[in-house]
C-alpha atoms as one frame of an Amber mdcrd trajectory, in Angstrom:
protein
 -42.276 -29.781  -0.048 -41.911 -26.213   1.271 -41.684 -23.626  -1.526 -38.434
 -21.695  -1.855 -40.001 -18.302  -1.136 -41.619 -19.577   2.055 -38.365 -21.175
   3.223 -36.625 -17.832   2.798 -39.274 -15.982   4.764 -39.450 -18.495   7.611
 -35.690 -18.841   8.113 -34.388 -15.326   7.688 -31.641 -13.800   9.847 -32.976
 -10.483  11.050 -29.718  -8.503  11.066 -28.968  -9.517   7.453 -32.544  -9.110
   6.304 -32.038  -6.228   3.893 -29.072  -7.740   2.035 -30.681 -10.829   0.522
 -32.137 -11.145  -2.930 -35.695  -9.849  -2.872 -37.138 -12.988  -4.411 -40.764
 -12.108  -3.734 -40.437  -8.713  -5.402 -38.719 -10.188  -8.464 -41.427 -12.841
  -8.798 -44.098 -10.181  -8.711 -42.261  -8.245 -11.411 -42.139 -11.359 -13.603
 -45.886 -11.851 -13.156 -46.546  -8.185 -13.900 -44.373  -8.285 -17.012 -46.339
 -11.284 -18.232 -49.669  -9.470 -17.915 -48.285  -6.276 -19.492 -46.977  -8.130
 -22.529 -50.237 -10.051 -22.909 -52.248  -6.801 -23.102 -49.587  -5.051 -25.194
 -48.695  -2.467 -22.528 -44.976  -3.216 -22.776 -42.654  -4.731 -25.356 -40.259
  -7.536 -24.627 -37.148  -5.409 -25.221 -38.139  -3.037 -22.402 -38.919  -5.967
 -20.110 -35.489  -7.504 -20.673 -33.690  -4.230 -19.998 -35.751  -3.331 -16.943
 -35.505  -6.729 -15.323 -31.768  -6.863 -16.047 -31.328  -3.527 -14.273 -33.240
  -4.736 -11.196 -31.304  -7.981 -11.098 -28.025  -6.057 -11.406 -29.015  -3.979
  -8.373 -29.884  -7.089  -6.382 -26.580  -8.757  -7.232 -24.613  -5.608  -6.440
 -26.271  -5.393  -3.021 -25.393  -9.028  -2.291 -21.795  -8.724  -3.461 -21.034
  -5.513  -1.538 -22.417  -7.031   1.646 -20.418 -10.194   1.013 -17.207  -8.194
   0.622 -17.990  -6.227   3.778 -18.522  -9.402   5.816 -15.359 -10.954   4.428
 -13.479  -7.853   5.549 -14.899  -8.141   9.060 -13.924 -11.799   9.242 -10.455
 -10.996   7.906 -10.042  -8.256  10.529 -11.015 -10.644  13.330  -8.618 -13.265
  11.985  -5.845 -10.677  11.810  -6.326  -9.797  15.483  -6.469 -13.443  16.471
  -3.340 -14.047  14.418  -1.472 -11.481  16.496  -2.569 -13.227  19.687  -1.557
 -16.568  18.164   1.879 -15.240  17.223   2.375 -13.950  20.752   1.497 -17.373
  22.114   3.919 -19.072  19.730   6.655 -16.670  20.725   6.444 -17.947  24.302
   7.517 -21.368  23.094  10.839 -19.931  22.027  11.489 -18.258  25.346  13.255
 -19.775  28.290  10.079 -19.319  30.374   8.167 -21.918  28.307   7.077 -23.851
  31.376   5.525 -20.705  32.820   3.436 -19.959  29.702  -0.252 -19.545  30.254
  -1.854 -22.575  28.589  -5.310 -21.333  29.554  -5.156 -18.973  26.567  -5.083
 -21.872  24.128  -8.731 -22.985  24.641  -9.848 -19.341  24.537  -8.009 -18.765
  21.272  -9.389 -21.956  19.787 -12.930 -20.979  20.721 -12.396 -17.576  19.135
 -11.352 -19.210  15.864 -14.386 -21.510  16.082 -16.627 -18.465  16.535 -15.178
 -17.011  13.335 -15.837 -20.367  11.688 -19.485 -20.277  12.780 -19.873 -16.801
  11.302 -18.194 -18.003   8.117 -20.752 -20.802   7.879 -23.532 -18.237   8.124
 -21.885 -16.277   5.320 -21.557 -19.428   3.194 -25.260 -20.116   3.622 -25.941
 -16.488   2.748 -24.114 -16.946  -0.555 -25.734 -20.314  -1.196 -29.273 -19.078
  -0.633 -28.748 -16.031  -2.843 -27.200 -18.173  -5.584 -30.236 -20.468  -5.354
 -32.567 -17.486  -5.563 -30.776 -16.175  -8.651 -30.984 -19.543 -10.390 -34.666
 -19.891  -9.554 -35.650 -16.434 -10.737 -33.691 -16.925 -13.973 -35.475 -20.242
 -14.447 -38.848 -18.600 -13.803 -38.141 -15.817 -16.288 -37.007 -18.400 -18.843
 -40.229 -20.317 -18.355 -42.332 -17.225 -19.022 -40.313 -15.702 -21.866 -38.828
 -18.592 -23.834 -35.272 -18.593 -22.421 -34.325 -15.353 -24.157 -33.443 -13.643
 -20.903 -30.918 -16.265 -19.775 -29.091 -16.054 -23.093 -28.987 -12.271 -22.941
 -28.150 -11.908 -19.255 -25.468 -14.587 -19.075 -23.840 -13.429 -22.311 -23.569
  -9.832 -21.109 -22.734 -10.436 -17.427 -21.099 -13.799 -16.781 -17.793 -13.290
 -18.580 -17.421  -9.543 -18.167 -14.161  -8.480 -16.421 -16.184  -6.550 -13.813
 -18.788  -9.282 -13.409 -20.475  -9.277 -10.018 -22.391 -12.390 -11.016 -19.134
 -14.355 -10.817 -18.610 -13.040  -7.280 -21.798 -14.744  -6.154 -21.343 -18.055
  -7.915 -17.570 -18.337  -7.401 -17.646 -16.949  -3.791 -14.359 -15.129  -4.365
 -12.221 -14.608  -1.237 -14.001 -17.093   0.990 -11.360 -19.765   0.386  -8.715
 -17.530   1.957 -10.786 -17.199   5.138 -11.386 -20.962   5.199  -7.660 -21.582
   4.859  -6.779 -19.174   7.675  -9.233 -20.765  10.115  -8.179 -24.303   9.188
  -4.457 -23.602   9.483  -4.664 -21.807  12.814  -6.932 -24.390  14.443  -4.554
 -27.113  13.260  -1.549 -25.181  14.612  -3.202 -24.810  18.004  -3.269 -28.606
  18.268   0.532 -28.525  18.516   0.105 -27.509  22.134  -1.615 -30.846  22.757
   1.071 -32.971  21.145  -0.347 -33.200  17.622   2.404 -31.836  15.371   0.845
 -31.911  11.909   0.219 -29.181   9.371  -2.896 -28.981   7.229  -0.580 -28.924
   4.206   0.679 -32.392   5.130  -2.867 -33.770   5.092  -4.200 -35.421   1.937
  -6.955 -33.447   0.283  -8.921 -36.607  -0.516  -9.263 -39.447   1.949 -10.873
 -42.809   1.446 -14.204 -42.921   3.325 -13.249 -46.133   5.123 -10.435 -44.298
   6.928 -12.148 -40.939   7.463 -13.383 -41.774  10.957  -9.954 -43.106  11.991
  -8.350 -40.011  10.510 -10.532 -37.681  12.583  -9.744 -39.580  15.770  -6.027
 -39.751  15.060  -5.518 -36.123  14.088  -8.366 -34.583  16.120  -9.764 -32.573
  13.210 -11.940 -29.806  14.634 -15.665 -30.363  13.874 -16.055 -26.779  12.659
 -13.478 -27.491   9.933 -15.511 -30.468   8.718 -18.625 -28.297   8.719 -16.908
 -25.560   6.723 -15.530 -28.071   4.236 -18.975 -29.608   3.804 -20.546 -26.190
   3.260 -17.868 -25.100   0.772 -18.128 -28.382  -1.154 -21.894 -28.048  -1.288
 -21.647 -24.466  -2.524 -18.902 -25.162  -5.045 -19.163 -26.968  -8.347 -15.946
 -28.741  -7.439 -14.078 -30.715 -10.109 -12.016 -33.154  -8.109 -11.587 -36.628
  -9.575 -14.153 -38.381  -7.373 -16.759 -35.683  -7.881 -16.149 -35.686 -11.631
 -16.675 -39.442 -11.742 -19.729 -39.093  -9.565 -21.263 -36.708 -12.063 -20.217
 -39.100 -14.835 -22.411 -41.758 -13.209 -25.408 -39.401 -13.508 -26.809 -40.433
 -10.152 -28.902 -37.339  -9.528 -30.513 -36.342  -6.257 -33.713 -34.355  -5.953
 -32.039 -32.250  -3.293 -29.707 -32.855  -0.407 -31.467 -34.936   2.269 -32.499
 -33.512   5.598 -30.662 -34.529   8.750 -33.372 -37.036   9.711 -33.357 -38.655
   6.271 -29.582 -38.936   6.040 -29.352 -40.214   9.628 -31.847 -42.954   8.782
 -29.943 -43.838   5.592 -26.642 -43.998   7.473 -28.082 -46.288  10.146 -29.362
 -48.701   7.503 -26.340 -48.471   5.195 -24.895 -51.890   4.289 -21.484 -51.900
   2.605 -21.773 -55.457   1.255 -25.016 -54.591  -0.522 -23.337 -51.606  -2.145
 -20.412 -53.808  -3.180 -22.823 -56.313  -4.742 -24.400 -53.501  -6.762 -20.985
 -52.440  -8.049 -20.075 -56.039  -8.897 -23.345 -56.317 -10.826 -22.337 -53.194
 -12.783 -18.896 -54.641 -13.499 -20.169 -58.055 -14.626 -22.808 -56.549 -16.891
 -20.228 -54.402 -18.690 -17.956 -57.445 -19.072 -20.959 -59.336 -20.442 -21.631
 -56.561 -22.963 -18.140 -56.349 -24.459 -16.739 -59.855 -24.033 -18.332 -61.019
 -27.296 -17.294 -58.044 -29.462 -13.955 -59.500 -30.706 -15.515 -62.811 -31.756
 -19.069 -61.890 -32.776 -18.253 -61.793 -36.504 -16.550 -65.218 -36.400 -19.454
 -66.675 -34.436 -21.980 -65.424 -37.005 -19.854 -66.865 -39.853 -19.674 -70.251
 -38.113 -23.482 -70.297 -37.942 -23.818 -69.526 -41.669 -24.587 -65.810 -41.417
 -22.688 -62.811 -42.769 -19.918 -61.251 -40.698 -21.826 -57.963 -40.485 -24.620
 -59.766 -38.602 -22.343 -59.114 -35.629 -24.116 -55.749 -35.477 -27.413 -57.515
 -34.802 -25.778 -59.891 -32.300 -24.239 -57.043 -30.325 -27.238 -54.743 -30.746
 -29.879 -57.267 -29.695 -28.726 -56.819 -26.107 -29.270 -53.071 -26.403 -32.728
 -53.580 -27.954 -33.866 -55.560 -24.918 -32.263 -53.035 -22.571 -34.593 -50.315
 -23.909 -37.491 -52.174 -22.284 -35.687 -53.683 -19.293 -34.567 -50.250 -18.070
 -38.201 -49.203 -17.645 -39.427 -52.196 -15.669 -36.289 -52.364 -13.539 -36.650
 -48.651 -12.754 -40.275 -49.222 -11.708 -39.374 -52.365  -9.743 -36.729 -50.503
  -7.742 -39.523 -48.378  -6.234 -40.496 -51.432  -4.165 -37.400 -53.618  -3.878
 -33.715 -53.895  -4.737 -32.996 -57.547  -3.993 -35.726 -59.084  -6.145 -34.816
 -57.223  -9.363 -31.127 -58.085  -8.839 -31.997 -61.767  -8.353 -34.221 -61.723
 -11.436 -31.471 -59.980 -13.417 -28.900 -62.618 -12.439 -31.212 -65.509 -13.394
 -32.051 -63.967 -16.783 -28.377 -63.282 -17.515 -27.450 -66.830 -16.497 -30.054
 -68.206 -18.923 -29.101 -65.772 -21.694 -25.392 -66.599 -21.593 -26.146 -70.322
 -21.525 -28.284 -69.982 -24.656 -25.541 -67.914 -26.301 -23.023 -70.703 -25.686
 -25.402 -73.527 -26.742 -26.184 -71.835 -30.083 -22.913 -73.170 -31.530 -23.763
 -76.847 -30.977 -27.377 -76.263 -31.959 -26.141 -74.454 -35.096 -28.851 -71.845
 -34.636 -28.426 -68.104 -35.100 -31.907 -67.705 -33.597 -30.859 -69.276 -30.289
 -27.812 -67.013 -30.233 -29.940 -63.885 -30.729 -32.462 -65.026 -28.119 -29.597
 -65.496 -25.684 -28.382 -61.950 -26.267 -31.928 -60.611 -25.932 -32.152 -62.355
 -22.560 -28.887 -60.685 -21.534 -30.363 -57.287 -22.408 -33.510 -58.063 -20.425
 -31.284 -58.634 -17.398 -29.762 -55.138 -17.424 -30.144 -53.836 -13.856 -28.104
 -50.641 -14.220 -31.202 -48.610 -13.316 -31.338 -50.511 -10.015 -27.611 -49.976
  -9.415 -27.944 -46.213  -9.898 -31.107 -46.042  -7.798 -29.535 -47.957  -4.906
 -26.629 -45.500  -4.704 -28.983 -42.529  -4.878 -31.396 -43.790  -2.207 -29.443
 -46.077   0.123 -25.924 -44.672   0.428 -25.247 -41.909   2.998 -24.583 -38.468
   1.613 -20.938 -38.399   2.726 -20.235 -41.638   0.812 -22.465 -41.028  -2.192
 -19.865 -39.306  -4.351 -17.354 -42.119  -3.725 -20.028 -44.719  -4.485 -20.916
 -42.895  -7.703 -17.247 -42.825  -8.666 -17.118 -46.555  -7.913 -20.047 -47.086
 -10.277 -18.191 -45.361 -13.118 -14.927 -47.141 -12.292 -16.654 -50.544 -12.226
 -18.212 -49.800 -15.621 -14.869 -48.716 -17.092 -13.059 -51.742 -15.656 -15.717
 -54.075 -17.027 -15.477 -52.449 -20.424 -11.729 -53.116 -20.484 -11.869 -56.616
 -18.946 -14.505 -57.932 -21.373 -12.342 -57.839 -24.524  -9.243 -58.723 -22.481
 -10.881 -61.951 -21.285 -11.942 -62.779 -24.842  -8.329 -62.913 -26.013  -7.619
 -65.646 -23.418 -10.160 -68.046 -24.905  -7.977 -69.293 -27.769  -8.796 -72.979
 -27.314 -11.065 -75.644 -28.748 -12.254 -78.770 -26.957 -15.411 -80.725 -26.192
 -16.968 -82.113 -23.025 -19.575 -84.655 -24.046 -21.480 -82.851 -26.816 -20.704
 -79.312 -25.651 -18.097 -77.299 -27.560 -15.760 -74.917 -25.766 -13.941 -72.530
 -28.112 -13.337 -68.803 -28.597 -16.946 -68.354 -29.729 -18.732 -70.221 -26.931
 -16.408 -69.670 -23.959 -17.570 -66.050 -23.417 -21.073 -67.421 -22.869 -19.986
 -70.260 -20.578 -17.666 -68.072 -18.491 -20.303 -65.390 -17.996 -22.956 -67.994
 -17.137 -20.686 -69.358 -14.397 -19.906 -65.805 -13.201 -23.599 -64.951 -12.901
 -24.301 -68.208 -11.062 -21.587 -67.417  -8.511 -22.873 -63.859  -8.217 -26.443
 -65.092  -7.690 -25.359 -67.277  -4.756 -23.337 -64.421  -3.236 -26.268 -62.039
  -3.719 -28.747 -64.379  -2.033 -26.461 -64.903   0.960 -25.093 -61.399   1.545
 -27.494 -58.762   0.192 -29.649 -56.942   2.745 -32.874 -55.403   1.492 -32.911
 -51.754   2.631 -35.964 -50.150   4.136 -37.935 -47.747   1.962 -39.067 -45.689
   4.956 -36.823 -42.767   4.025 -39.189 -41.895   1.221 -41.930 -41.314   3.782
 -39.929 -39.050   6.055 -41.136 -35.475   6.174 -38.394 -32.871   5.800 -37.896
 -31.000   9.041 -37.711 -27.248   9.209 -35.972 -24.949  11.602 -36.992 -21.418
  12.381 -33.656 -20.402  13.766 -31.232 -18.830  11.393 -28.824 -17.570  14.006
 -27.288 -20.814  15.160 -25.614 -23.194  12.730 -25.748 -26.867  13.621 -22.587
 -28.735  12.656 -24.235 -32.117  12.251 -26.898 -30.602  10.068 -24.248 -29.146
   7.816 -22.457 -32.479   7.495 -25.664 -34.190   6.432 -26.366 -31.569   3.820
 -29.115 -29.716   5.682 -28.595 -25.992   5.478 -30.292 -23.114   7.207 -32.262
 -21.283   4.544 -31.834 -17.575   4.934 -33.637 -14.382   4.454 -35.838 -12.429
   2.195 -36.658  -8.780   2.539 -40.396  -8.290   2.834 -41.788  -6.078   0.065
 -44.383  -3.448   0.864 -47.898  -4.347  -0.152 -49.126  -2.662  -3.336 -52.512
  -1.962  -4.823 -52.686  -5.151  -6.878 -51.088  -7.432  -4.300 -54.161  -9.626
  -4.156 -53.861 -10.503  -7.811 -50.082 -10.863  -7.638 -50.274 -13.013  -4.530
 -52.783 -15.328  -6.119 -50.613 -15.811  -9.182 -47.512 -16.120  -7.064 -48.947
 -18.772  -4.780 -50.189 -20.829  -7.672 -46.863 -20.546  -9.397 -44.992 -21.446
  -6.238 -47.126 -24.517  -5.741 -46.484 -25.742  -9.226 -42.804 -25.035  -8.987
 -42.543 -26.425  -5.475 -44.182 -29.675  -6.446 -41.420 -32.248  -6.437 -43.578
 -35.300  -6.970 -41.900 -37.692  -9.429 -43.411 -37.917 -12.884 -45.692 -40.866
 -13.559 -45.478 -41.224 -17.335 -43.021 -40.826 -20.163 -45.227 -38.046 -21.595
 -45.000 -36.063 -18.343 -41.247 -36.586 -18.287 -40.954 -35.324 -21.863 -42.884
 -32.159 -21.010 -40.257 -31.330 -18.378 -37.445 -31.442 -20.924 -36.273 -27.925
 -21.707 -34.338 -27.162 -24.910 -31.075 -27.380 -22.976 -31.970 -30.831 -21.631
 -33.025 -32.044 -25.065 -29.736 -30.903 -26.566 -27.745 -32.636 -23.817 -29.696
 -35.874 -24.368 -29.040 -35.552 -28.094 -25.314 -35.123 -27.392 -25.427 -38.249
 -25.238 -27.153 -40.072 -28.098 -24.452 -38.864 -30.507 -21.479 -39.960 -28.414
 -22.977 -43.389 -27.706 -23.746 -43.821 -31.407 -20.185 -42.915 -32.406 -18.664
 -45.212 -29.755 -20.902 -48.125 -30.704 -20.033 -47.780 -34.401 -16.354 -47.792
 -33.500 -16.487 -50.758 -31.117 -19.098 -52.979 -32.762 -17.595 -52.952 -36.259
 -13.970 -53.139 -35.090 -13.647 -56.893 -35.648 -15.048 -56.656 -39.193 -13.048
 -53.545 -40.198  -9.718 -54.783 -38.809 -10.260 -58.225 -40.276 -10.962 -56.813
 -43.722  -8.231 -54.129 -43.898  -5.501 -55.516 -41.627  -6.366 -59.245 -41.262
  -6.305 -59.002 -37.459  -7.066 -62.102 -35.411  -9.780 -62.035 -32.707  -7.069
 -61.857 -30.040  -5.556 -58.764 -31.693  -8.992 -57.118 -31.804  -9.505 -58.009
 -28.136  -6.212 -56.418 -27.123  -7.038 -53.279 -29.130 -10.461 -52.929 -27.489
  -9.022 -53.632 -24.033  -6.463 -50.863 -24.531  -9.236 -48.463 -25.504 -11.167
 -49.417 -22.374  -8.136 -48.869 -20.176  -7.969 -45.229 -21.255 -11.275 -44.424
 -19.511 -10.013 -43.913 -15.958  -6.768 -42.076 -16.841  -8.709 -39.734 -19.107
 -11.229 -39.028 -16.350  -8.388 -38.409 -13.889  -6.865 -35.851 -16.263 -10.152
 -34.136 -17.067 -11.521 -34.213 -13.517  -8.310 -33.052 -11.842  -6.948 -30.589
 -14.405  -9.049 -29.682 -17.451 -12.266 -28.969 -15.505 -10.351 -26.665 -13.169
  -9.047 -24.616 -16.094 -12.132 -24.340 -18.284 -15.891 -24.116 -17.933 -17.764
 -27.354 -18.522 -19.610 -25.902 -21.506 -16.246 -25.054 -23.092 -14.987 -28.601
 -22.530 -18.294 -29.903 -23.921 -17.992 -28.005 -27.200 -14.281 -28.773 -27.580
 -14.926 -32.496 -27.005 -17.669 -32.536 -29.635 -15.299 -30.942 -32.134 -12.618
 -33.533 -31.293 -15.108 -36.375 -31.795 -15.955 -34.856 -35.171 -12.244 -34.689
 -36.069 -11.788 -38.326 -35.023 -14.679 -39.397 -37.253 -13.313 -37.412 -40.205
  -9.887 -39.016 -39.806 -11.501 -42.481 -39.816 -12.781 -42.246 -43.396 -11.043
 -44.300 -46.067 -10.529 -41.804 -48.887  -7.921 -41.943 -51.679  -4.876 -43.168
 -49.731  -4.606 -46.842 -48.669  -6.088 -47.453 -45.229  -3.364 -48.052 -42.639
  -3.158 -49.282 -39.051  -1.813 -45.939 -37.715  -4.702 -44.077 -39.326  -7.311
 -46.462 -37.904  -5.815 -46.723 -34.406  -5.097 -42.985 -34.183  -8.558 -41.905
 -35.328 -10.203 -44.526 -33.098  -8.226 -43.295 -30.104  -9.187 -39.657 -30.774
 -12.856 -40.572 -31.204 -13.041 -42.843 -28.165 -11.106 -40.609 -25.740 -12.972
 -37.482 -26.852 -16.290 -39.294 -26.459 -15.292 -40.360 -22.925 -14.427 -36.784
 -22.001 -17.669 -35.626 -23.586 -19.741 -38.178 -21.680 -18.547 -37.005 -18.275
 -19.084 -33.317 -19.011 -22.383 -33.978 -20.770 -23.873 -35.909 -17.850 -22.576
 -33.324 -15.399 -24.340 -30.526 -17.287 -27.422 -32.686 -17.749 -27.714 -33.229
 -13.988 -27.756 -29.438 -13.516 -30.235 -28.381 -16.190 -32.686 -31.242 -15.629
 -35.795 -30.709 -13.503 -35.629 -31.942  -9.901 -38.868 -33.849 -10.515 -36.812
 -36.234 -12.651 -34.568 -37.180  -9.719 -36.819 -39.960  -8.432 -39.574 -42.255
  -9.554 -39.769 -44.635 -12.483 -39.248 -42.089 -15.261 -36.198 -40.410 -13.747
 -33.310 -38.608 -15.405 -31.072 -41.650 -15.190 -33.641 -43.693 -17.081 -33.993
 -41.035 -19.798 -30.235 -40.852 -20.342 -29.990 -44.656 -20.337 -32.775 -44.877
 -22.912 -31.094 -42.264 -25.110 -27.771 -44.133 -24.984 -29.379 -47.531 -25.510
 -31.414 -46.286 -28.472 -28.207 -44.917 -29.981 -26.539 -48.324 -29.650 -29.522
 -50.065 -31.232 -29.551 -47.716 -34.234 -25.751 -47.935 -34.583 -25.782 -51.745
 -34.594 -28.636 -51.722 -37.092 -26.629 -49.328 -39.270 -23.702 -51.761 -39.297
 -25.894 -54.673 -40.329 -27.692 -52.717 -43.077 -24.430 -51.262 -44.384 -23.060
 -54.782 -44.667 -25.297 -55.314 -47.682 -23.143 -52.758 -49.536 -20.110 -55.071
 -49.150 -17.363 -54.934 -46.547 -15.286 -52.549 -48.674 -17.938 -49.847 -48.262
 -18.888 -50.664 -44.677 -16.499 -48.218 -43.018 -17.521 -45.074 -44.897 -21.201
 -46.048 -44.937 -21.321 -46.276 -41.133 -19.217 -43.167 -40.548 -21.431 -40.858
 -42.614 -24.403 -40.983 -40.169 -21.962 -40.502 -37.268 -20.521 -37.401 -38.917
 -23.961 -35.933 -39.654 -25.207 -36.517 -36.097 -21.993 -35.095 -34.625 -22.175
 -31.898 -36.691 -25.854 -31.527 -35.749 -24.990 -31.817 -32.051 -22.305 -29.124
 -32.388 -24.794 -26.760 -34.026 -27.393 -27.499 -31.323 -24.792 -26.863 -28.605
 -23.960 -23.476 -30.093 -27.645 -22.481 -30.020 -28.010 -23.406 -26.314 -24.462
 -22.520 -25.238 -25.408 -19.558 -23.039 -28.104 -21.533 -21.203 -25.426 -23.996
 -19.979 -23.895 -21.458 -17.557
């Protein structure tokens, strides 16, 4: 893996050389500050002020050059616009047939040339933004994150902030729009009468190729869109859901890697992964409405439903690790193993009724947890889906999970029957097991017939470099490969030998992107911001599990709801997932920063928990349903924003390998479910009348703790 500083030096554009962030100089200053503080030559207050001043100068240089280049592009577009208007005017004259059509290709090429220069400017902004993030990260590493808090707090939200100019690339969108509109208008001369404003902003990937052929979208427009999307932290619905899936990538693949992935991409295999995700979520929640009745029929207390539901999560803590490791070598074999284990587990769950054994029932649920292949599903999307389809596939992963969460309880309310075939009983308690066993059997046959094992050769491909920064390759842009740009060389100084030695060692350690090989190594990479985000994820999963797992017991005790009523209630909660994500991804995230949405969602979860307590007044259905809806919807909003922020602040070394970021978040959520289900069972010993408040108290404490922790790390989430 080529270090960032070396990539800058090797791929610089000579004429823009002096306007880039001087990354090498700033690194040397960080190293020098470290030595000065160690020997007591400088205090930390001076270091913060001095480095802030230098960084301000670097950002100002970048921003002024950016504005200058935008002005030059705007001037060229203005001149081309006059030529375009003159050409359009000919169409309204009587001498239309005598118009010089040879000017059209020339005008189009001129707009494309502006587009190429815009791409260079986009890469200029991107590389400088990357340099700023890396130097802030390096300073944080040396000085305990104090600088990020100080610098972001004083610069990011200031009305004259130049930092926002770099990260928000202000004004570039107007240039993109002008090029896109004029190139589209020039197609009118070739019989394609369509405006860019009549085109949908989001197109399904299946039709994208047909769309390009039908409307002859200029390749430079696709390149610009790809570059802008890569530079932006866009909050469209699909991208929001993709972040929600927490399918993180070490970095965008090179052109050779993505080309290999695209050649070996198999849609049916992806579909089978999404179906596996859907079925597993159905399997998780299909028993929730009837778990308390099932435990009563086997002679146990109703609150044992917490153990029944939680036993699946207990097994998932361990299954996530071995499935994550297994996916390093194969995808088909772990999916086959998962299906067989889930088939056996659901069969045991159904047979427990006739065997009158709570032990068999718990073993069946443990087997179901051991068959959790969600780590494989995430890994397949990350490694085997082309870059241009990865966001849609990630959104499909979240949608399949949400649909399964809603369909599980909905199916349970259909099983209101009771009959026997030979000695096997089929009723509302056993039918969830039998139906899921049949579903996994059918899935296993489909998997064996249709799944194609992808090649793992992409992991062995060596990233290719280019030494040319002057020419922008369109296909490289589409595949996510960008031309790294420049770095101004700093004059050698008297202690360069020492600085260079430290710098090279530091660059090697930072440039090492080898995946971690142990849970201890993974833990050492967790910064305070990452730890807080994992704790927030733990909190929201704990609160949701308390709400869902004890719903049948609480509603049965206070409102005498039937299992079918509980199933309908849970299905309605599950159906809110996608609409809420549409609203947040398409509107809320465009209006507010993610850290603001994060904190607001935590507060709303806290309010929902507070409203759920049974204090003084008689407990009513409106109070329970209203507080549950606030808690559940707020937790769903929080989950998407939390995982989005987590994917940004987490080390790139946690993108691949067995102990990856997806595994850590899965383990945090699964552990929360285990503890929540154990809390329900233990609280049951206090009697059902005290169950509600006893389980809500830990949720409230954890939620308040997460809010406090968020406030302490708020500025590091920029």
